[in-house]
N, CA, C and O atoms as a Tinker XYZ file with bonds, in Angstrom:
   504  protein
     1  N     93.723000   99.668000   84.318000    73     2
     2  CA    93.652000   99.545000   85.771000    64     1     3
     3  C     95.033000   99.360000   86.396000    63     2     4     5
     4  O     95.148000   99.218000   87.613000    81     3
     5  N     96.067000   99.361000   85.579000    73     3     6
     6  CA    97.399000   99.057000   86.115000    64     5     7
     7  C     97.935000  100.168000   87.020000    63     6     8     9
     8  O     98.965000  100.000000   87.674000    81     7
     9  N     97.223000  101.315000   87.054000    73     7    10
    10  CA    97.707000  102.396000   87.919000    64     9    11
    11  C     97.229000  102.230000   89.362000    63    10    12    13
    12  O     97.575000  103.038000   90.223000    81    11
    13  N     96.438000  101.188000   89.633000    73    11    14
    14  CA    96.012000  100.925000   91.005000    64    13    15
    15  C     97.186000  100.311000   91.759000    63    14    16    17
    16  O     97.715000   99.272000   91.363000    81    15
    17  N     97.587000  100.959000   92.842000    73    15    18
    18  CA    98.725000  100.481000   93.623000    64    17    19
    19  C     98.345000   99.241000   94.408000    63    18    20    21
    20  O     97.216000   99.104000   94.880000    81    19
    21  N     99.310000   98.339000   94.540000    73    19    22
    22  CA    99.090000   97.103000   95.287000    64    21    23
    23  C    100.026000   97.108000   96.491000    63    22    24    25
    24  O    101.246000   97.196000   96.351000    81    23
    25  N     99.432000   97.011000   97.667000    73    23    26
    26  CA   100.184000   97.096000   98.913000    64    25    27
    27  C    100.055000   95.796000   99.689000    63    26    28    29
    28  O     98.972000   95.218000   99.781000    81    27
    29  N    101.165000   95.346000  100.242000    73    27    30
    30  CA   101.151000   94.176000  101.118000    64    29    31
    31  C    101.390000   94.652000  102.548000    63    30    32    33
    32  O    102.367000   95.348000  102.821000    81    31
    33  N    100.495000   94.275000  103.453000    73    31    34
    34  CA   100.647000   94.611000  104.873000    64    33    35
    35  C    101.031000   93.334000  105.612000    63    34    36    37
    36  O    100.309000   92.338000  105.576000    81    35
    37  N    102.177000   93.380000  106.279000    73    35    38
    38  CA   102.629000   92.228000  107.068000    64    37    39
    39  C    102.637000   92.659000  108.531000    63    38    40    41
    40  O    103.467000   93.467000  108.946000    81    39
    41  N    101.701000   92.109000  109.308000    73    39    42
    42  CA   101.584000   92.485000  110.718000    64    41    43
    43  C    100.892000   91.345000  111.448000    63    42    44    45
    44  O     99.932000   90.770000  110.935000    81    43
    45  N    101.369000   91.015000  112.635000    73    43    46
    46  CA   100.762000   89.915000  113.389000    64    45    47
    47  C     99.494000   90.349000  114.121000    63    46    48    49
    48  O     98.770000   89.509000  114.654000    81    47
    49  N     99.222000   91.648000  114.151000    73    47    50
    50  CA    98.048000   92.174000  114.847000    64    49    51
    51  C     96.873000   92.306000  113.871000    63    50    52    53
    52  O     96.915000   93.108000  112.938000    81    51
    53  N     95.829000   91.509000  114.101000    73    51    54
    54  CA    94.666000   91.502000  113.205000    64    53    55
    55  C     94.056000   92.887000  113.051000    63    54    56    57
    56  O     93.708000   93.296000  111.944000    81    55
    57  N     93.924000   93.613000  114.169000    73    55    58
    58  CA    93.288000   94.932000  114.126000    64    57    59
    59  C     94.087000   95.898000  113.267000    63    58    60    61
    60  O     93.518000   96.622000  112.451000    81    59
    61  N     95.410000   95.913000  113.447000    73    59    62
    62  CA    96.264000   96.812000  112.662000    64    61    63
    63  C     96.124000   96.484000  111.171000    63    62    64    65
    64  O     95.979000   97.383000  110.342000    81    63
    65  N     96.168000   95.191000  110.841000    73    63    66
    66  CA    96.030000   94.786000  109.429000    64    65    67
    67  C     94.704000   95.258000  108.863000    63    66    68    69
    68  O     94.652000   95.796000  107.757000    81    67
    69  N     93.621000   95.057000  109.623000    73    67    70
    70  CA    92.292000   95.432000  109.126000    64    69    71
    71  C     92.151000   96.941000  108.966000    63    70    72    73
    72  O     91.643000   97.419000  107.952000    81    71
    73  N     92.602000   97.689000  109.972000    73    71    74
    74  CA    92.475000   99.149000  109.907000    64    73    75
    75  C     93.301000   99.703000  108.751000    63    74    76    77
    76  O     92.825000  100.548000  107.992000    81    75
    77  N     94.537000   99.227000  108.618000    73    75    78
    78  CA    95.397000   99.711000  107.539000    64    77    79
    79  C     94.817000   99.333000  106.174000    63    78    80    81
    80  O     94.784000  100.158000  105.261000    81    79
    81  N     94.364000   98.090000  106.040000    73    79    82
    82  CA    93.819000   97.635000  104.766000    64    81    83
    83  C     92.576000   98.430000  104.384000    63    82    84    85
    84  O     92.450000   98.889000  103.249000    81    83
    85  N     91.655000   98.590000  105.338000    73    83    86
    86  CA    90.433000   99.352000  105.064000    64    85    87
    87  C     90.758000  100.782000  104.693000    63    86    88    89
    88  O     90.165000  101.350000  103.776000    81    87
    89  N     91.709000  101.361000  105.415000    73    87    90
    90  CA    92.090000  102.740000  105.172000    64    89    91
    91  C     92.672000  102.911000  103.768000    63    90    92    93
    92  O     92.294000  103.840000  103.053000    81    91
    93  N     93.576000  102.034000  103.371000    73    91    94
    94  CA    94.219000  102.168000  102.058000    64    93    95
    95  C     93.242000  101.862000  100.916000    63    94    96    97
    96  O     93.321000  102.459000   99.842000    81    95
    97  N     92.325000  100.930000  101.162000    73    95    98
    98  CA    91.328000  100.612000  100.135000    64    97    99
    99  C     90.307000  101.748000  100.007000    63    98   100   101
   100  O     89.973000  102.172000   98.901000    81    99
   101  N     89.816000  102.234000  101.151000    73    99   102
   102  CA    88.753000  103.241000  101.137000    64   101   103
   103  C     89.266000  104.617000  100.724000    63   102   104   105
   104  O     88.643000  105.294000   99.906000    81   103
   105  N     90.396000  105.029000  101.285000    73   103   106
   106  CA    90.894000  106.380000  101.035000    64   105   107
   107  C     91.607000  106.484000   99.691000    63   106   108   109
   108  O     91.402000  107.450000   98.956000    81   107
   109  N     92.442000  105.497000   99.361000    73   107   110
   110  CA    93.254000  105.597000   98.148000    64   109   111
   111  C     92.771000  104.707000   97.007000    63   110   112   113
   112  O     93.187000  104.885000   95.862000    81   111
   113  N     91.895000  103.751000   97.312000    73   111   114
   114  CA    91.436000  102.841000   96.272000    64   113   115
   115  C     92.485000  101.819000   95.869000    63   114   116   117
   116  O     92.426000  101.262000   94.772000    81   115
   117  N     93.444000  101.572000   96.754000    73   115   118
   118  CA    94.505000  100.617000   96.457000    64   117   119
   119  C     94.036000   99.189000   96.714000    63   118   120   121
   120  O     93.080000   98.950000   97.450000    81   119
   121  N     94.733000   98.258000   96.090000    73   119   122
   122  CA    94.471000   96.843000   96.315000    64   121   123
   123  C     95.400000   96.405000   97.445000    63   122   124   125
   124  O     96.612000   96.606000   97.363000    81   123
   125  N     94.843000   95.809000   98.495000    73   123   126
   126  CA    95.633000   95.453000   99.662000    64   125   127
   127  C     95.632000   93.943000   99.889000    63   126   128   129
   128  O     94.593000   93.285000   99.846000    81   127
   129  N     96.822000   93.422000  100.129000    73   127   130
   130  CA    96.971000   92.020000  100.519000    64   129   131
   131  C     97.529000   92.036000  101.931000    63   130   132   133
   132  O     98.206000   92.990000  102.313000    81   131
   133  N     97.259000   91.000000  102.711000    73   131   134
   134  CA    97.789000   90.977000  104.068000    64   133   135
   135  C     98.417000   89.624000  104.383000    63   134   136   137
   136  O     98.048000   88.590000  103.825000    81   135
   137  N     99.373000   89.675000  105.295000    73   135   138
   138  CA    99.995000   88.459000  105.816000    64   137   139
   139  C    100.174000   88.666000  107.312000    63   138   140   141
   140  O    100.457000   89.777000  107.760000    81   139
   141  N    100.008000   87.584000  108.092000    73   139   142
   142  CA   100.049000   87.740000  109.545000    64   141   143
   143  C    101.386000   87.363000  110.170000    63   142   144   145
   144  O    101.514000   87.347000  111.394000    81   143
   145  N    102.393000   87.057000  109.330000    73   143   146
   146  CA   103.726000   86.781000  109.869000    64   145   147
   147  C    104.767000   86.995000  108.784000    63   146   148   149
   148  O    104.439000   87.064000  107.600000    81   147
   149  N    106.017000   87.098000  109.193000    73   147   150
   150  CA   107.091000   87.367000  108.250000    64   149   151
   151  C    107.214000   86.331000  107.155000    63   150   152   153
   152  O    107.374000   86.675000  105.984000    81   151
   153  N    107.139000   85.050000  107.532000    73   151   154
   154  CA   107.310000   83.984000  106.543000    64   153   155
   155  C    106.226000   84.041000  105.472000    63   154   156   157
   156  O    106.519000   83.928000  104.282000    81   155
   157  N    104.970000   84.216000  105.896000    73   155   158
   158  CA   103.860000   84.319000  104.941000    64   157   159
   159  C    104.015000   85.575000  104.093000    63   158   160   161
   160  O    103.700000   85.572000  102.903000    81   159
   161  N    104.498000   86.640000  104.707000    73   159   162
   162  CA   104.697000   87.899000  103.988000    64   161   163
   163  C    105.738000   87.779000  102.896000    63   162   164   165
   164  O    105.549000   88.288000  101.791000    81   163
   165  N    106.840000   87.104000  103.203000    73   163   166
   166  CA   107.913000   86.911000  102.219000    64   165   167
   167  C    107.385000   86.111000  101.032000    63   166   168   169
   168  O    107.640000   86.444000   99.874000    81   167
   169  N    106.649000   85.054000  101.344000    73   167   170
   170  CA   106.085000   84.193000  100.300000    64   169   171
   171  C    105.120000   84.981000   99.411000    63   170   172   173
   172  O    105.167000   84.888000   98.184000    81   171
   173  N    104.241000   85.760000  100.056000    73   171   174
   174  CA   103.262000   86.527000   99.306000    64   173   175
   175  C    103.931000   87.615000   98.472000    63   174   176   177
   176  O    103.535000   87.856000   97.332000    81   175
   177  N    104.941000   88.269000   99.034000    73   175   178
   178  CA   105.648000   89.325000   98.306000    64   177   179
   179  C    106.306000   88.764000   97.054000    63   178   180   181
   180  O    106.270000   89.396000   95.998000    81   179
   181  N    106.905000   87.588000   97.162000    73   179   182
   182  CA   107.579000   86.971000   96.015000    64   181   183
   183  C    106.566000   86.583000   94.941000    63   182   184   185
   184  O    106.836000   86.714000   93.747000    81   183
   185  N    105.404000   86.107000   95.371000    73   183   186
   186  CA   104.383000   85.640000   94.436000    64   185   187
   187  C    103.618000   86.807000   93.801000    63   186   188   189
   188  O    103.389000   86.818000   92.591000    81   187
   189  N    103.223000   87.790000   94.624000    73   187   190
   190  CA   102.338000   88.864000   94.168000    64   189   191
   191  C    103.065000   90.103000   93.663000    63   190   192   193
   192  O    102.479000   90.896000   92.927000    81   191
   193  N    104.320000   90.287000   94.037000    73   191   194
   194  CA   105.119000   91.467000   93.660000    64   193   195
   195  C    104.343000   92.786000   93.865000    63   194   196   197
   196  O    104.072000   93.506000   92.904000    81   195
   197  N    103.990000   93.089000   95.126000    73   195   198
   198  CA   103.242000   94.338000   95.377000    64   197   199
   199  C    104.102000   95.566000   95.074000    63   198   200   201
   200  O    105.323000   95.463000   94.949000    81   199
   201  N    103.455000   96.725000   94.957000    73   199   202
   202  CA   104.179000   97.973000   94.694000    64   201   203
   203  C    104.929000   98.450000   95.927000    63   202   204   205
   204  O    105.931000   99.156000   95.823000    81   203
   205  N    104.433000   98.056000   97.101000    73   203   206
   206  CA   105.082000   98.449000   98.353000    64   205   207
   207  C    104.625000   97.516000   99.465000    63   206   208   209
   208  O    103.615000   96.822000   99.353000    81   207
   209  N    105.405000   97.524000  100.544000    73   207   210
   210  CA   105.101000   96.669000  101.685000    64   209   211
   211  C    105.128000   97.491000  102.961000    63   210   212   213
   212  O    106.059000   98.259000  103.206000    81   211
   213  N    104.086000   97.316000  103.772000    73   211   214
   214  CA   104.057000   97.872000  105.122000    64   213   215
   215  C    104.391000   96.708000  106.041000    63   214   216   217
   216  O    103.687000   95.698000  106.049000    81   215
   217  N    105.455000   96.844000  106.811000    73   215   218
   218  CA   105.978000   95.726000  107.581000    64   217   219
   219  C    106.089000   96.078000  109.056000    63   218   220   221
   220  O    106.770000   97.035000  109.423000    81   219
   221  N    105.423000   95.307000  109.895000    73   219   222
   222  CA   105.484000   95.510000  111.334000    64   221   223
   223  C    106.879000   95.139000  111.837000    63   222   224   225
   224  O    107.482000   94.178000  111.358000    81   223
   225  N    107.388000   95.904000  112.803000    73   223   226
   226  CA   108.722000   95.625000  113.352000    64   225   227
   227  C    108.679000   94.468000  114.348000    63   226   228   229
   228  O    109.478000   93.535000  114.268000    81   227
   229  N    107.732000   94.543000  115.287000    73   227   230
   230  CA   107.663000   93.549000  116.355000    64   229   231
   231  C    106.684000   92.434000  116.020000    63   230   232   233
   232  O    105.470000   92.615000  116.118000    81   231
   233  N    107.214000   91.280000  115.626000    73   231   234
   234  CA   106.365000   90.119000  115.358000    64   233   235
   235  C    107.032000   88.895000  115.975000    63   234   236   237
   236  O    108.258000   88.840000  116.075000    81   235
   237  N    106.227000   87.908000  116.389000    73   235   238
   238  CA   106.825000   86.682000  116.928000    64   237   239
   239  C    107.542000   85.913000  115.809000    63   238   240   241
   240  O    107.319000   86.186000  114.629000    81   239
   241  N    108.371000   84.989000  116.165000    73   239   242
   242  CA   109.149000   84.158000  115.245000    64   241   243
   243  C    110.124000   84.980000  114.415000    63   242   244   245
   244  O    111.316000   85.004000  114.724000    81   243
   245  N    109.649000   85.656000  113.366000    73   243   246
   246  CA   110.537000   86.456000  112.530000    64   245   247
   247  C    110.107000   87.912000  112.609000    63   246   248   249
   248  O    109.013000   88.261000  112.164000    81   247
   249  N    110.965000   88.774000  113.177000    73   247   250
   250  CA   110.580000   90.187000  113.314000    64   249   251
   251  C    110.717000   90.914000  111.977000    63   250   252   253
   252  O    111.195000   90.358000  110.988000    81   251
   253  N    110.284000   92.168000  111.981000    73   251   254
   254  CA   110.294000   92.962000  110.751000    64   253   255
   255  C    111.671000   93.102000  110.119000    63   254   256   257
   256  O    111.824000   92.831000  108.928000    81   255
   257  N    112.698000   93.527000  110.900000    73   255   258
   258  CA   114.031000   93.662000  110.306000    64   257   259
   259  C    114.557000   92.355000  109.699000    63   258   260   261
   260  O    115.217000   92.380000  108.660000    81   259
   261  N    114.272000   91.228000  110.334000    73   259   262
   262  CA   114.706000   89.927000  109.792000    64   261   263
   263  C    113.935000   89.604000  108.514000    63   262   264   265
   264  O    114.508000   89.125000  107.536000    81   263
   265  N    112.628000   89.872000  108.536000    73   263   266
   266  CA   111.795000   89.668000  107.350000    64   265   267
   267  C    112.326000   90.519000  106.195000    63   266   268   269
   268  O    112.454000   90.042000  105.067000    81   267
   269  N    112.633000   91.788000  106.493000    73   267   270
   270  CA   113.145000   92.713000  105.476000    64   269   271
   271  C    114.466000   92.196000  104.903000    63   270   272   273
   272  O    114.673000   92.223000  103.690000    81   271
   273  N    115.348000   91.730000  105.770000    73   271   274
   274  CA   116.643000   91.217000  105.311000    64   273   275
   275  C    116.439000   90.023000  104.377000    63   274   276   277
   276  O    117.106000   89.912000  103.348000    81   275
   277  N    115.522000   89.138000  104.739000    73   275   278
   278  CA   115.215000   87.996000  103.876000    64   277   279
   279  C    114.706000   88.450000  102.513000    63   278   280   281
   280  O    115.050000   87.860000  101.489000    81   279
   281  N    113.881000   89.503000  102.501000    73   279   282
   282  CA   113.360000   90.009000  101.233000    64   281   283
   283  C    114.468000   90.666000  100.414000    63   282   284   285
   284  O    114.468000   90.588000   99.186000    81   283
   285  N    115.414000   91.315000  101.101000    73   283   286
   286  CA   116.529000   91.945000  100.406000    64   285   287
   287  C    117.440000   90.907000   99.760000    63   286   288   289
   288  O    118.071000   91.168000   98.736000    81   287
   289  N    117.499000   89.727000  100.374000    73   287   290
   290  CA   118.350000   88.647000   99.856000    64   289   291
   291  C    117.686000   87.871000   98.716000    63   290   292   293
   292  O    118.316000   87.019000   98.090000    81   291
   293  N    116.408000   88.170000   98.449000    73   291   294
   294  CA   115.659000   87.442000   97.428000    64   293   295
   295  C    115.486000   88.336000   96.193000    63   294   296   297
   296  O    114.869000   89.397000   96.284000    81   295
   297  N    116.030000   87.914000   95.030000    73   295   298
   298  CA   115.919000   88.732000   93.814000    64   297   299
   299  C    114.469000   89.092000   93.464000    63   298   300   301
   300  O    114.219000   90.140000   92.869000    81   299
   301  N    113.520000   88.233000   93.831000    73   299   302
   302  CA   112.115000   88.483000   93.492000    64   301   303
   303  C    111.518000   89.625000   94.306000    63   302   304   305
   304  O    110.551000   90.252000   93.874000    81   303
   305  N    112.086000   89.901000   95.485000    73   303   306
   306  CA   111.474000   90.900000   96.366000    64   305   307
   307  C    112.411000   92.059000   96.733000    63   306   308   309
   308  O    111.975000   93.003000   97.392000    81   307
   309  N    113.659000   92.014000   96.330000    73   307   310
   310  CA   114.624000   93.008000   96.829000    64   309   311
   311  C    114.345000   94.441000   96.374000    63   310   312   313
   312  O    114.781000   95.390000   97.026000    81   311
   313  N    113.619000   94.608000   95.257000    73   311   314
   314  CA   113.362000   95.960000   94.759000    64   313   315
   315  C    112.030000   96.559000   95.208000    63   314   316   317
   316  O    111.692000   97.679000   94.826000    81   315
   317  N    111.276000   95.817000   96.018000    73   315   318
   318  CA   109.985000   96.325000   96.507000    64   317   319
   319  C    110.246000   97.260000   97.691000    63   318   320   321
   320  O    110.879000   96.853000   98.665000    81   319
   321  N    109.762000   98.519000   97.620000    73   319   322
   322  CA   109.973000   99.424000   98.755000    64   321   323
   323  C    109.244000   98.927000  100.005000    63   322   324   325
   324  O    108.081000   98.528000   99.950000    81   323
   325  N    109.955000   98.961000  101.124000    73   323   326
   326  CA   109.395000   98.489000  102.388000    64   325   327
   327  C    109.374000   99.636000  103.386000    63   326   328   329
   328  O    110.370000  100.335000  103.569000    81   327
   329  N    108.220000   99.821000  104.033000    73   327   330
   330  CA   108.091000  100.798000  105.108000    64   329   331
   331  C    107.824000  100.044000  106.391000    63   330   332   333
   332  O    106.900000   99.234000  106.458000    81   331
   333  N    108.619000  100.303000  107.402000    73   331   334
   334  CA   108.419000   99.642000  108.686000    64   333   335
   335  C    107.329000  100.354000  109.465000    63   334   336   337
   336  O    107.236000  101.581000  109.441000    81   335
   337  N    106.511000   99.582000  110.151000    73   335   338
   338  CA   105.485000  100.105000  111.057000    64   337   339
   339  C    105.939000   99.776000  112.466000    63   338   340   341
   340  O    106.163000   98.609000  112.787000    81   339
   341  N    106.078000  100.782000  113.307000    73   339   342
   342  CA   106.563000  100.500000  114.652000    64   341   343
   343  C    105.923000  101.395000  115.696000    63   342   344   345
   344  O    105.543000  102.533000  115.419000    81   343
   345  N    105.813000  100.864000  116.888000    73   343   346
   346  CA   105.364000  101.658000  118.022000    64   345   347
   347  C    106.580000  102.232000  118.751000    63   346   348   349
   348  O    106.436000  103.064000  119.647000    81   347
   349  N    107.778000  101.785000  118.363000    73   347   350
   350  CA   109.005000  102.257000  119.001000    64   349   351
   351  C    109.418000  103.586000  118.388000    63   350   352   353
   352  O    109.724000  103.662000  117.198000    81   351
   353  N    109.427000  104.621000  119.200000    73   351   354
   354  CA   109.750000  105.925000  118.645000    64   353   355
   355  C    111.068000  106.494000  119.164000    63   354   356   357
   356  O    111.383000  107.652000  118.893000    81   355
   357  N    111.846000  105.697000  119.908000    73   355   358
   358  CA   113.130000  106.181000  120.380000    64   357   359
   359  C    114.060000  106.433000  119.206000    63   358   360   361
   360  O    114.044000  105.702000  118.216000    81   359
   361  N    114.865000  107.472000  119.328000    73   359   362
   362  CA   115.801000  107.829000  118.261000    64   361   363
   363  C    116.737000  106.699000  117.888000    63   362   364   365
   364  O    117.032000  106.493000  116.711000    81   363
   365  N    117.204000  105.966000  118.889000    73   363   366
   366  CA   118.152000  104.885000  118.599000    64   365   367
   367  C    117.506000  103.811000  117.731000    63   366   368   369
   368  O    118.147000  103.270000  116.830000    81   367
   369  N    116.241000  103.505000  117.999000    73   367   370
   370  CA   115.521000  102.533000  117.177000    64   369   371
   371  C    115.323000  103.078000  115.762000    63   370   372   373
   372  O    115.526000  102.368000  114.778000    81   371
   373  N    114.922000  104.355000  115.677000    73   371   374
   374  CA   114.702000  104.972000  114.368000    64   373   375
   375  C    115.970000  104.902000  113.521000    63   374   376   377
   376  O    115.912000  104.574000  112.336000    81   375
   377  N    117.116000  105.213000  114.133000    73   375   378
   378  CA   118.380000  105.189000  113.385000    64   377   379
   379  C    118.711000  103.767000  112.950000    63   378   380   381
   380  O    119.172000  103.544000  111.830000    81   379
   381  N    118.474000  102.805000  113.847000    73   379   382
   382  CA   118.758000  101.410000  113.506000    64   381   383
   383  C    117.877000  100.960000  112.335000    63   382   384   385
   384  O    118.355000  100.302000  111.411000    81   383
   385  N    116.590000  101.317000  112.381000    73   383   386
   386  CA   115.678000  100.927000  111.307000    64   385   387
   387  C    116.084000  101.610000  109.996000    63   386   388   389
   388  O    116.092000  100.983000  108.937000    81   387
   389  N    116.422000  102.904000  110.081000    73   387   390
   390  CA   116.801000  103.649000  108.881000    64   389   391
   391  C    118.056000  103.048000  108.248000    63   390   392   393
   392  O    118.194000  103.041000  107.024000    81   391
   393  N    118.961000  102.548000  109.071000    73   391   394
   394  CA   120.212000  101.990000  108.564000    64   393   395
   395  C    119.989000  100.671000  107.823000    63   394   396   397
   396  O    120.884000  100.197000  107.123000    81   395
   397  N    118.811000  100.078000  107.971000    73   395   398
   398  CA   118.508000   98.820000  107.284000    64   397   399
   399  C    118.307000   99.036000  105.785000    63   398   400   401
   400  O    118.463000   98.114000  104.985000    81   399
   401  N    117.961000  100.265000  105.421000    73   399   402
   402  CA   117.704000  100.547000  104.016000    64   401   403
   403  C    116.230000  100.510000  103.641000    63   402   404   405
   404  O    115.885000  100.385000  102.465000    81   403
   405  N    115.357000  100.618000  104.645000    73   403   406
   406  CA   113.922000  100.658000  104.343000    64   405   407
   407  C    113.566000  102.024000  103.761000    63   406   408   409
   408  O    114.297000  102.998000  103.937000    81   407
   409  N    112.431000  102.076000  103.067000    73   407   410
   410  CA   111.991000  103.327000  102.442000    64   409   411
   411  C    111.624000  104.366000  103.499000    63   410   412   413
   412  O    111.836000  105.562000  103.302000    81   411
   413  N    111.069000  103.898000  104.626000    73   411   414
   414  CA   110.636000  104.808000  105.680000    64   413   415
   415  C    110.263000  104.019000  106.922000    63   414   416   417
   416  O    110.105000  102.799000  106.891000    81   415
   417  N    110.129000  104.759000  108.017000    73   415   418
   418  CA   109.627000  104.185000  109.258000    64   417   419
   419  C    108.359000  104.957000  109.614000    63   418   420   421
   420  O    108.400000  106.172000  109.812000    81   419
   421  N    107.237000  104.250000  109.695000    73   419   422
   422  CA   105.964000  104.869000  110.066000    64   421   423
   423  C    105.608000  104.441000  111.480000    63   422   424   425
   424  O    105.940000  103.336000  111.909000    81   423
   425  N    104.931000  105.325000  112.197000    73   423   426
   426  CA   104.671000  105.043000  113.595000    64   425   427
   427  C    103.239000  104.642000  113.872000    63   426   428   429
   428  O    102.300000  105.169000  113.275000    81   427
   429  N    103.088000  103.701000  114.789000    73   427   430
   430  CA   101.778000  103.318000  115.308000    64   429   431
   431  C    101.559000  104.132000  116.575000    63   430   432   433
   432  O    102.523000  104.397000  117.293000    81   431
   433  N    100.351000  104.533000  116.874000    73   431   434
   434  CA    99.196000  104.374000  115.988000    64   433   435
   435  C     99.272000  105.358000  114.827000    63   434   436   437
   436  O     99.644000  106.515000  115.020000    81   435
   437  N     98.926000  104.911000  113.634000    73   435   438
   438  CA    98.908000  105.792000  112.459000    64   437   439
   439  C     97.503000  106.332000  112.284000    63   438   440   441
   440  O     96.545000  105.794000  112.839000    81   439
   441  N     97.387000  107.404000  111.507000    73   439   442
   442  CA    96.077000  107.983000  111.216000    64   441   443
   443  C     95.550000  107.335000  109.938000    63   442   444   445
   444  O     96.113000  107.540000  108.863000    81   443
   445  N     94.461000  106.543000  110.049000    73   443   446
   446  CA    93.939000  105.851000  108.869000    64   445   447
   447  C     93.578000  106.793000  107.724000    63   446   448   449
   448  O     93.628000  106.401000  106.559000    81   447
   449  N     93.215000  108.035000  108.052000    73   447   450
   450  CA    92.800000  108.966000  107.009000    64   449   451
   451  C     93.978000  109.525000  106.223000    63   450   452   453
   452  O     93.804000  109.965000  105.086000    81   451
   453  N     95.180000  109.516000  106.809000    73   451   454
   454  CA    96.334000  110.089000  106.107000    64   453   455
   455  C     97.390000  109.049000  105.752000    63   454   456   457
   456  O     98.422000  109.393000  105.175000    81   455
   457  N     97.145000  107.775000  106.090000    73   455   458
   458  CA    98.150000  106.732000  105.844000    64   457   459
   459  C     98.517000  106.630000  104.361000    63   458   460   461
   460  O     99.699000  106.568000  104.022000    81   459
   461  N     97.517000  106.612000  103.473000    73   459   462
   462  CA    97.816000  106.477000  102.043000    64   461   463
   463  C     98.589000  107.690000  101.530000    63   462   464   465
   464  O     99.464000  107.564000  100.673000    81   463
   465  N     98.256000  108.861000  102.063000    73   463   466
   466  CA    98.949000  110.094000  101.685000    64   465   467
   467  C    100.419000  110.024000  102.119000    63   466   468   469
   468  O    101.318000  110.388000  101.361000    81   467
   469  N    100.648000  109.546000  103.355000    73   467   470
   470  CA   102.013000  109.378000  103.860000    64   469   471
   471  C    102.813000  108.460000  102.948000    63   470   472   473
   472  O    103.943000  108.769000  102.568000    81   471
   473  N    102.210000  107.326000  102.604000    73   471   474
   474  CA   102.889000  106.341000  101.759000    64   473   475
   475  C    103.170000  106.930000  100.378000    63   474   476   477
   476  O    104.271000  106.775000   99.850000    81   475
   477  N    102.181000  107.605000   99.794000    73   475   478
   478  CA   102.351000  108.225000   98.470000    64   477   479
   479  C    103.486000  109.229000   98.477000    63   478   480   481
   480  O    104.288000  109.275000   97.544000    81   479
   481  N    103.556000  110.034000   99.529000    73   479   482
   482  CA   104.601000  111.042000   99.643000    64   481   483
   483  C    105.974000  110.389000   99.737000    63   482   484   485
   484  O    106.910000  110.782000   99.040000    81   483
   485  N    106.084000  109.391000  100.604000    73   483   486
   486  CA   107.361000  108.690000  100.815000    64   485   487
   487  C    107.859000  108.083000   99.504000    63   486   488   489
   488  O    109.045000  108.169000   99.184000    81   487
   489  N    106.940000  107.466000   98.742000    73   487   490
   490  CA   107.327000  106.725000   97.556000    64   489   491
   491  C    107.227000  107.554000   96.269000    63   490   492   493
   492  O    107.482000  107.052000   95.175000    81   491
   493  N    106.854000  108.828000   96.419000    73   491   494
   494  CA   106.779000  109.699000   95.246000    64   493   495
   495  C    105.685000  109.301000   94.265000    63   494   496   497
   496  O    105.879000  109.380000   93.052000    81   495
   497  N    104.536000  108.873000   94.782000    73   495   498
   498  CA   103.430000  108.422000   93.943000    64   497   499
   499  C    102.446000  109.537000   93.597000    63   498   500   501
   500  O    101.382000  109.263000   93.042000    81   499
   501  N    102.785000  110.802000   93.918000    73   499   502
   502  CA   101.841000  111.887000   93.676000    64   501   503
   503  C    101.612000  112.096000   92.191000    63   502   504
   504  O    100.842000  112.974000   91.802000    81   503
């Protein structure tokens, strides 16, 4: 069963977390964990070592880029690929996010039916 991918979704929006989790579980059969804030996400990532992380950009207290930087500074989480989820589609934001070193930037609203396919393609899981 070790070929089942484990994904951590960090997003402060309950609906986004539920839709993404259901989509990845139903469509791809992946195991999904969720966290509702950056601090909880960092803790869970260090403990669970997921195969990848979907990280919301806009969150209260600690935003996505700050959460990502904290994970990059932690040996336990620095090698986990992180994809940012954002509603911001301006080029300047995209370039700023890309310069952080994330695996990809995915846009909200995402298509629940193709989300796992997008992630697989980005991370070369085909």
